[in-house]
Each structure stands twice: as structure tokens, then as C-alpha cells.
C-alpha positions as CSV (number, residue, x, y, z in Angstrom):
1,M,17.7,22.6,1.7
2,L,18.9,19.3,3.2
3,N,22.2,19.3,5.1
4,K,25.1,18.1,2.9
5,D,27.1,17.2,5.9
6,K,24.3,14.9,7.2
7,V,22.6,13.5,4.1
8,K,24.2,11.3,1.5
9,L,22.9,10.1,-1.8
10,G,22.9,6.5,-3.0
11,I,21.3,4.4,-5.7
12,A,20.3,0.8,-5.9
13,P,21.8,-1.6,-8.4
14,I,18.4,-3.0,-9.2
15,A,18.1,-0.5,-12.0
16,W,21.0,-2.3,-13.7
17,T,20.4,-5.9,-12.8
18,N,17.3,-7.2,-11.2
19,D,17.7,-9.7,-8.4
20,D,14.2,-11.2,-8.7
21,M,14.2,-11.4,-12.5
22,P,17.9,-12.0,-13.6
23,D,17.1,-11.7,-17.2
24,L,16.5,-8.0,-16.7
25,G,19.9,-6.5,-17.1
26,S,21.7,-9.8,-17.4
27,E,24.1,-8.0,-19.9
28,N,25.2,-5.4,-17.3
29,T,28.3,-6.2,-15.3
30,F,29.1,-5.3,-11.7
31,E,31.8,-3.0,-12.9
32,Q,29.6,-1.2,-15.3
33,C,26.9,-0.8,-12.6
34,V,29.1,0.8,-10.0
35,S,31.1,2.9,-12.5
36,E,27.9,4.4,-13.8
37,M,26.6,5.1,-10.3
38,A,29.7,7.1,-9.6
39,L,29.5,8.8,-13.0
40,A,25.9,9.9,-12.2
41,G,27.1,11.5,-8.9
42,F,26.1,8.9,-6.3
43,T,28.4,7.9,-3.4
44,G,26.3,5.1,-1.9
45,S,25.1,1.7,-3.2
46,E,23.0,-1.1,-1.9
47,V,24.1,-4.6,-2.7
48,G,23.2,-6.4,-5.9
49,N,23.3,-10.1,-6.9
50,K,26.4,-9.5,-9.1
51,Y,28.4,-7.8,-6.3
52,P,31.5,-9.8,-5.1
53,K,30.7,-11.5,-1.8
54,D,34.1,-11.0,-0.3
55,P,34.6,-7.6,1.3
56,A,38.3,-7.8,0.4
57,V,37.3,-7.8,-3.2
58,L,34.3,-5.6,-3.1
59,K,35.6,-2.8,-0.9
60,P,38.6,-1.8,-3.1
61,A,36.4,-1.9,-6.3
62,L,34.0,0.5,-4.7
63,E,36.7,2.8,-3.2
64,L,38.2,3.1,-6.6
65,R,35.0,4.8,-7.7
66,G,34.3,6.7,-4.5
67,V,31.3,4.6,-3.6
68,E,30.4,2.8,-0.4
69,I,27.8,0.2,0.7
70,C,25.0,2.0,2.6
71,N,22.5,-0.8,3.1
72,Q,21.7,-4.4,2.2
73,W,18.3,-6.0,1.9
74,F,17.8,-8.9,4.4
75,S,14.9,-11.4,3.9
76,S,13.8,-12.5,7.4
77,F,11.4,-15.4,8.0
78,L,10.6,-14.9,11.7
79,L,7.1,-16.4,11.2
80,T,8.1,-19.5,9.3
81,Q,11.6,-20.4,10.5
82,S,13.1,-20.8,14.0
83,F,14.6,-17.7,15.5
84,E,18.0,-19.4,15.6
85,E,17.9,-19.9,11.8
86,V,17.0,-16.3,11.2
87,E,19.6,-15.1,13.7
88,K,22.4,-17.1,12.0
89,A,21.6,-15.7,8.6
90,A,21.3,-12.1,10.0
91,R,24.7,-12.4,11.8
92,D,26.3,-13.5,8.6
93,Q,25.0,-10.5,6.7
94,L,25.7,-8.2,9.7
95,A,29.3,-9.3,9.7
96,F,29.6,-8.6,5.9
97,L,28.1,-5.2,6.3
98,K,30.3,-4.3,9.3
99,A,33.4,-5.3,7.2
100,M,32.0,-3.0,4.4
101,G,31.6,-0.1,6.9
102,S,27.8,0.1,6.5
103,K,25.6,1.3,9.3
104,I,22.2,0.1,8.0
105,I,20.6,-3.3,7.4
106,G,17.2,-3.4,5.7
107,F,14.9,-6.1,7.0
108,S,11.8,-7.4,5.1
109,E,9.7,-10.1,6.6
110,Q,9.3,-12.6,3.7
111,S,7.1,-15.2,5.4
112,Y,3.9,-15.5,3.3
113,S,5.1,-12.8,0.9
114,V,3.6,-12.8,-2.6
115,Q,5.9,-10.2,-4.1
116,G,8.0,-12.9,-5.9
117,Q,5.1,-15.0,-7.0
118,L,4.6,-14.5,-10.8
119,E,1.2,-16.1,-10.8
120,T,-0.2,-14.2,-7.8
121,P,-1.9,-10.8,-8.3
122,I,-0.2,-8.2,-6.1
123,F,-3.5,-6.7,-5.1
124,G,-5.9,-8.6,-2.9
125,H,-3.8,-11.6,-2.1
126,K,-1.5,-10.6,0.7
127,Y,-1.3,-12.4,4.0
128,V,-2.8,-10.7,7.1
129,L,-1.2,-11.4,10.5
130,N,-3.1,-12.4,13.6
131,D,-2.2,-11.0,17.1
132,D,0.1,-14.0,17.9
133,E,2.0,-13.6,14.7
134,W,2.5,-9.8,15.3
135,K,3.9,-10.6,18.7
136,V,6.4,-13.2,17.2
137,L,7.5,-10.7,14.5
138,C,7.9,-7.7,16.8
139,E,9.7,-9.6,19.5
140,G,12.0,-11.2,17.0
141,L,12.9,-7.9,15.4
142,N,13.6,-6.4,18.8
143,K,16.1,-9.2,19.6
144,L,17.8,-8.9,16.2
145,G,17.9,-5.1,16.4
146,K,19.6,-5.3,19.7
147,I,22.2,-7.8,18.3
148,A,22.7,-5.5,15.3
149,K,23.2,-2.4,17.3
150,E,25.2,-3.7,20.3
151,E,27.4,-6.3,18.6
152,Y,27.8,-4.9,15.1
153,G,27.1,-1.1,15.4
154,I,24.4,-1.4,12.7
155,S,20.8,-0.1,12.8
156,L,18.0,-2.5,11.8
157,T,15.6,-0.7,9.6
158,F,12.4,-2.4,8.5
159,H,11.2,-2.1,4.9
160,H,7.4,-2.0,4.4
161,H,6.9,-3.6,1.0
162,M,4.1,-4.5,-1.4
163,G,3.0,-8.1,-1.1
164,T,4.4,-8.6,2.3
165,V,2.9,-8.8,5.8
166,V,3.8,-5.1,6.4
167,Q,2.5,-3.2,3.4
168,S,-0.1,-0.6,4.6
169,D,0.0,2.3,7.0
170,E,-2.0,0.3,9.5
171,E,0.5,-2.6,9.4
172,T,3.5,-0.2,9.6
173,E,1.9,1.4,12.6
174,K,1.4,-1.9,14.3
175,L,5.1,-2.8,13.7
176,M,6.3,0.5,15.0
177,N,4.1,0.4,18.1
178,G,5.2,-3.2,18.8
179,T,8.9,-2.6,18.5
180,D,11.5,-0.8,20.5
181,P,12.6,2.5,18.9
182,E,16.1,1.9,20.2
183,Y,16.5,-1.3,18.2
184,V,14.0,-1.1,15.3
185,S,13.7,1.8,12.8
186,L,11.8,2.3,9.6
187,L,13.1,2.2,6.0
188,F,10.7,4.7,4.4
189,D,9.9,3.9,0.8
190,S,7.9,6.6,-1.0
191,G,7.0,4.3,-3.9
192,H,5.8,1.4,-1.9
193,F,3.5,3.5,0.3
194,A,2.1,5.2,-2.9
195,Y,1.7,1.8,-4.6
196,A,-0.2,0.5,-1.5
197,G,-2.6,3.5,-1.8
198,E,-1.1,5.5,1.1
199,D,-0.1,9.1,0.9
200,P,3.7,9.1,1.1
201,T,3.8,12.7,2.4
202,A,1.5,11.8,5.3
203,M,3.6,8.7,6.0
204,V,6.9,10.5,6.2
205,K,5.4,13.0,8.6
206,K,3.8,10.3,10.7
207,Y,6.9,8.1,11.0
208,I,9.7,10.7,10.8
209,S,11.0,10.0,14.3
210,R,11.6,6.4,13.4
211,I,13.1,6.8,9.8
212,K,16.8,5.9,9.5
213,H,16.9,5.1,5.8
214,V,15.0,6.5,2.8
215,H,14.2,5.0,-0.6
216,L,13.3,7.6,-3.2
217,K,11.0,5.7,-5.5
218,D,8.3,7.0,-7.8
219,I,5.3,5.2,-9.4
220,R,3.6,5.6,-12.7
221,K,-0.1,5.8,-11.6
222,D,-1.5,4.6,-14.9
223,V,0.7,1.5,-14.8
224,V,-0.3,0.7,-11.2
225,E,-4.0,1.1,-12.1
226,R,-3.4,-1.4,-15.0
227,V,-1.7,-3.8,-12.6
228,K,-4.7,-3.7,-10.4
229,A,-7.3,-3.9,-13.2
230,E,-5.5,-6.8,-15.0
231,N,-4.7,-8.7,-11.8
232,M,-0.9,-8.6,-12.5
233,S,1.7,-9.8,-10.1
234,F,4.3,-7.5,-8.5
235,L,7.0,-8.6,-10.8
236,D,4.9,-8.3,-13.9
237,G,4.1,-4.8,-12.7
238,V,7.9,-4.1,-12.6
239,R,8.3,-5.3,-16.1
240,A,5.4,-3.0,-17.2
241,G,7.0,0.0,-15.7
242,A,5.1,0.6,-12.4
243,F,8.2,2.1,-10.8
244,T,10.4,4.9,-11.9
245,I,12.9,7.5,-10.6
246,P,11.8,10.4,-8.4
247,G,10.3,13.2,-10.5
248,D,9.3,10.9,-13.3
249,G,6.0,9.6,-11.8
250,C,3.1,11.0,-9.8
251,I,4.6,11.5,-6.3
252,D,5.1,15.1,-5.1
253,F,8.6,15.0,-3.5
254,D,8.7,18.6,-2.3
255,P,6.8,18.0,1.0
256,I,8.7,14.8,1.5
257,F,12.0,16.6,1.2
258,K,10.7,19.4,3.4
259,T,9.7,17.0,6.2
260,L,13.1,15.4,6.1
261,E,14.8,18.8,6.2
262,E,12.7,20.1,9.1
263,A,13.5,16.9,11.1
264,D,17.2,17.4,10.4
265,Y,17.3,13.9,8.8
266,A,20.7,12.3,8.8
267,G,21.5,9.3,6.7
268,Y,21.2,8.0,3.2
269,M,18.5,8.8,0.6
270,V,18.7,6.1,-2.0
271,V,17.2,6.2,-5.5
272,E,15.5,2.8,-6.1
273,A,13.6,2.4,-9.3
274,E,13.5,-1.1,-10.7
275,Q,12.7,-1.1,-14.4
276,D,13.7,-3.0,-17.5
277,P,17.1,-1.6,-18.3
278,A,16.5,-2.3,-22.0
279,K,13.7,0.2,-21.9
280,A,15.0,2.6,-19.2
281,N,18.8,3.1,-19.6
282,P,20.1,3.0,-16.1
283,L,22.8,5.6,-16.5
284,K,20.4,8.1,-18.2
285,Y,17.8,7.6,-15.5
286,A,20.5,7.8,-12.7
287,I,21.7,11.2,-14.1
288,T,18.2,12.5,-14.4
289,A,17.4,11.4,-10.8
290,R,20.6,13.0,-9.5
291,K,19.7,16.3,-11.2
292,F,16.2,16.2,-9.8
293,I,17.4,15.7,-6.3
294,A,20.0,18.5,-6.6
295,E,17.3,20.9,-7.8
296,K,14.9,20.0,-5.1
297,T,17.3,19.7,-2.1
298,G,20.5,21.4,-2.9
299,L,22.4,18.2,-2.4
């Protein structure tokens, strides 16, 4: 069983309102989203596009429901923008997260990413970095991770993600080997590793010493195979139902939870399963996910 004093459970608002495809869940309000998160038994939330931008407004609304911000996605462009531009944007977000009391920022390098391109198939079209680009990326992350830790008290975790320059095990390994463990950690996402054709259990075991944030995401194997066969984009795959909550897809979470338990993992585990809320009622799925996690982990 995982340690209740060290592990907290969160859920991402993307099940209620999708940042990349705003028509998905456009009818769902911020208030409904965070109220249903709390009702389902979660205490942590990541940040959605409908969330108030002012901590003075957002924090009381969350506290009313016993919810806190546990992480926020950050799109970095270290390969296509100047470091100064990325640093400024990162500092703005770090200041917001510090005001919210969050200890994690989730970086994703979006230079050359195809994840948001509706006309680009998600398989076979990702950009591959050369040695010079790897050096720029890793050095930039080390600098930003140092700023995050020393000036804001926040850990930089890197989110491997389909369609980006860090998608596979090989690319994740290059990133981990090229960055300083003191300043750069890994955001482990079970669903994205499985989608990329990697074994999420092998991945959590391999990178456990670097993991500081966890996304519990499942995939529907038949849908992912259809995405590949029909050359669908990442976002079309989301609409088709490629992702789902843990326990509803093909991933075996028992060994993942066991690895986290044996490593005495401390931090958030966040259910993240972007689907069409008109097809997958967010509250129903949140409650189902919460029960699944309780049964498997004792949390």
C-alpha cells in the first residue's frame, strides 16, 4: 500500500474542458469542474484554461472545496526561441505557482511538436533532435530547473509526450542523462509511454529515482491501433477515445503502484484522461478512477 502521508491524489481538468479542443466540454464551467473533482474525492488539480488567472480569486475557490493546485503544464520552446524569452514565460508561471502553493511545474518542449496539428498523423511524423539540439535543450532545462528550485522552491519535472521531441524511452533516457538530477526530474505518464509503444512498468522501474510527479493515464489499445492504421492525428485520437482513466484500458497498474510503493514515492499521482465529456461523463469517470486507485493502493 502507498503511504497516505506522502502520496496525494489529483485529477486534471482536461476531462471536463479540453485546452487543445475547446469545443470538448465547452458547456462545463470552472466551478462545476472543481466541485466535481472534490466530490469524487480528489484533493489536487492541475490548471485548466477556464481557471481564474489571479491567485487571489483561484485560491479561495479551491480552498472552499478542499482542492489545491499540484502542477501546471508549461510549453517551453528552448529550441526555437531565445533562452531569455522562455525564461521570462517560465518565471511568470513559476510566480503564479508559488502564489498557489504548488511545488511542481510540468515542462514539455513544444518546439517542432506535432501533437496539436490536426492534419499531421501522430505516428511517423515526429521531429528527431540532433546532438547540438539535445545540448541546447538539456542545458536550458538545467538553467531553468535551477531557477525554479532556488528562487521559487518549485521542482521542474519534464513531461515526455506523444508527438514531441521527447516521446520514446530512448529520448527520455537522453534527456535524463543530459540533465542534472538536482534540477530536472521526470513527470512519468503511464499512458504516453504505452501509446509510444513502451512498457510503462519497465519505464517506471527504470526512471523511479528521477520521478517527482505521476500521471495515471490508461489507453484503449484498439483505438490506438486504429489511430496508427488510419494515420490519425493526436487530437483526432483523443476524440476517438484513445485515452481513458486507469483501470479502464489495457495498462496493468499493479506493478506500477508496487514500484512507486517500494521506492517510497512522495508526491502527487494525478488522473489524466482526456476524453470527450459528452461521451465520458467526467464525474462518473472521476469517481470510477478514485475507487480503482483506492482498491489498488489503499489511498
